RODO-2510 file (C-alpha; in nm, 4 decimals, decimal comma):
residues 131
     n   res          X          Y          Z
     1     x    -5,7833    10,8186    -8,0081
     2     x    -6,1115    10,7549    -7,8466
     3     x    -5,9600    10,7756    -7,4903
     4     x    -5,7985    11,1015    -7,5768
     5     x    -6,1242    11,2595    -7,7091
     6     x    -6,3249    11,1333    -7,4081
     7     x    -6,0462    11,2823    -7,1735
     8     x    -6,0394    11,6164    -7,3432
     9     x    -6,4252    11,6434    -7,3325
    10     x    -6,4221    11,5276    -6,9741
    11     x    -6,1772    11,8104    -6,8849
    12     x    -6,4129    12,0617    -7,0492
    13     x    -6,7218    11,9115    -6,8829
    14     x    -6,5612    11,9177    -6,5421
    15     x    -6,4610    12,2875    -6,5769
    16     x    -6,8024    12,3780    -6,7016
    17     x    -6,9632    12,1989    -6,4100
    18     x    -6,7325    12,3852    -6,1688
    19     x    -6,7948    12,7258    -6,3141
    20     x    -7,1758    12,6823    -6,3516
    21     x    -7,2077    12,5442    -6,0120
    22     x    -7,0198    12,8297    -5,8517
    23     x    -7,2230    13,0868    -6,0516
    24     x    -7,5564    12,9387    -5,9532
    25     x    -7,4511    12,9055    -5,5911
    26     x    -7,3489    13,2675    -5,5874
    27     x    -7,6931    13,3755    -5,7184
    28     x    -7,8804    13,2149    -5,4270
    29     x    -7,8356    13,3631    -5,0762
    30     x    -7,6492    13,1429    -4,8295
    31     x    -7,8295    12,8252    -4,8044
    32     x    -7,7459    12,4603    -4,7128
    33     x    -7,9359    12,3532    -5,0057
    34     x    -7,6988    12,2441    -5,2990
    35     x    -7,8516    12,4497    -5,5810
    36     x    -7,5323    12,4533    -5,7754
    37     x    -7,5158    12,0784    -5,8160
    38     x    -7,8886    12,0517    -5,8658
    39     x    -7,8810    12,3141    -6,1552
    40     x    -7,5798    12,1338    -6,3088
    41     x    -7,7371    11,7999    -6,2943
    42     x    -8,0781    11,9160    -6,4396
    43     x    -7,9072    12,1032    -6,7306
    44     x    -7,7101    11,7876    -6,7892
    45     x    -8,0163    11,5762    -6,8042
    46     x    -8,1686    11,8049    -7,0656
    47     x    -7,8540    11,8134    -7,2596
    48     x    -7,8153    11,4322    -7,2671
    49     x    -8,1858    11,3843    -7,3590
    50     x    -8,1532    11,6282    -7,6490
    51     x    -7,8180    11,5034    -7,7656
    52     x    -7,9190    11,1362    -7,7698
    53     x    -8,2503    11,2161    -7,9574
    54     x    -8,0625    11,4429    -8,2011
    55     x    -7,7938    11,1752    -8,2724
    56     x    -8,0321    10,8911    -8,2927
    57     x    -8,2378    11,0656    -8,5599
    58     x    -7,9750    11,0344    -8,8372
    59     x    -7,6664    10,9079    -8,6757
    60     x    -7,5069    11,2434    -8,7540
    61     x    -7,1749    11,1999    -8,5849
    62     x    -6,9225    10,9191    -8,5513
    63     x    -6,9339    10,6906    -8,2512
    64     x    -6,6075    10,8300    -8,1301
    65     x    -6,7335    11,1803    -8,1099
    66     x    -7,0691    11,0584    -7,9808
    67     x    -6,8946    10,8856    -7,6876
    68     x    -6,6736    11,1859    -7,6296
    69     x    -6,9676    11,4136    -7,5944
    70     x    -7,2067    11,1882    -7,4009
    71     x    -6,9583    11,0111    -7,1746
    72     x    -6,6746    11,2725    -7,1660
    73     x    -6,8379    11,6052    -7,1725
    74     x    -7,1945    11,5507    -7,0365
    75     x    -7,0890    11,2678    -6,8075
    76     x    -6,8228    11,4715    -6,6380
    77     x    -7,0445    11,7779    -6,6365
    78     x    -7,3160    11,6035    -6,4246
    79     x    -7,2148    11,4343    -6,0928
    80     x    -7,4149    11,1551    -5,9218
    81     x    -7,1455    11,1197    -5,6509
    82     x    -7,1648    11,4838    -5,5431
    83     x    -7,5401    11,4596    -5,5479
    84     x    -7,5136    11,1550    -5,3104
    85     x    -7,2649    11,3160    -5,0710
    86     x    -7,4703    11,6358    -5,0516
    87     x    -7,7794    11,4337    -4,9802
    88     x    -7,6191    11,2458    -4,6978
    89     x    -7,4829    11,5682    -4,5564
    90     x    -7,8309    11,7150    -4,5600
    91     x    -7,9665    11,4154    -4,3739
    92     x    -7,6604    11,4158    -4,1150
    93     x    -7,7384    11,7817    -4,0501
    94     x    -8,0995    11,6829    -3,9680
    95     x    -8,2303    11,8733    -4,2666
    96     x    -8,4523    11,5857    -4,3654
    97     x    -8,6944    11,7903    -4,5642
    98     x    -8,4213    11,9460    -4,7685
    99     x    -8,2716    11,6093    -4,8391
   100     x    -8,5950    11,4519    -4,9443
   101     x    -8,6686    11,7663    -5,1616
   102     x    -8,3244    11,7425    -5,3199
   103     x    -8,3684    11,3773    -5,4027
   104     x    -8,7184    11,4293    -5,5304
   105     x    -8,6317    11,7338    -5,7463
   106     x    -8,3195    11,5649    -5,8732
   107     x    -8,4962    11,2454    -5,9825
   108     x    -8,8287    11,3828    -6,1084
   109     x    -8,6755    11,6890    -6,2531
   110     x    -8,4005    11,4945    -6,4146
   111     x    -8,6493    11,2602    -6,5880
   112     x    -8,8628    11,5443    -6,6941
   113     x    -8,5703    11,7373    -6,8397
   114     x    -8,4356    11,4370    -7,0338
   115     x    -8,7924    11,3954    -7,1717
   116     x    -8,8042    11,7684    -7,2611
   117     x    -8,4647    11,7467    -7,4294
   118     x    -8,5799    11,4592    -7,6452
   119     x    -8,9031    11,6504    -7,7218
   120     x    -8,7099    11,9662    -7,8265
   121     x    -8,4843    11,7394    -8,0535
   122     x    -8,7914    11,5891    -8,2102
   123     x    -8,9575    11,9215    -8,2681
   124     x    -8,6451    12,0563    -8,4378
   125     x    -8,6356    11,7410    -8,6625
   126     x    -8,9961    11,7909    -8,7661
   127     x    -8,9331    12,1658    -8,8427
   128     x    -8,6298    12,0716    -9,0582
   129     x    -8,8408    11,8039    -9,2418
   130     x    -9,1319    12,0415    -9,3199
   131     x    -8,9036    12,3274    -9,3774
***
């Protein structure tokens, strides 16, 4: 059953990644910078940080559902392989500044957004406790 739930969540995460990536890329004028993938990965970092902090607080959901959401949904929503390929493409095109910026924004932004996600979950928990 766990495999099935992870698979279904993975399908949903993949479709969400595709749709959000296309939407973001259309908002930005033609550019070689991979804003769609960057946006998806940063949103995914925030979501995973929030989710893990929220779940860790009270173990609110079963391990099966937790794995389905974290590995299936969010794991398939974000994409390290696409990030890596796009970075190499930027470097091969001689766009070293863009490539370095993409790596920097992805890494620093991703870490910051995971931290922000956990902070939002913590704040929500405190509001619920003090009611």
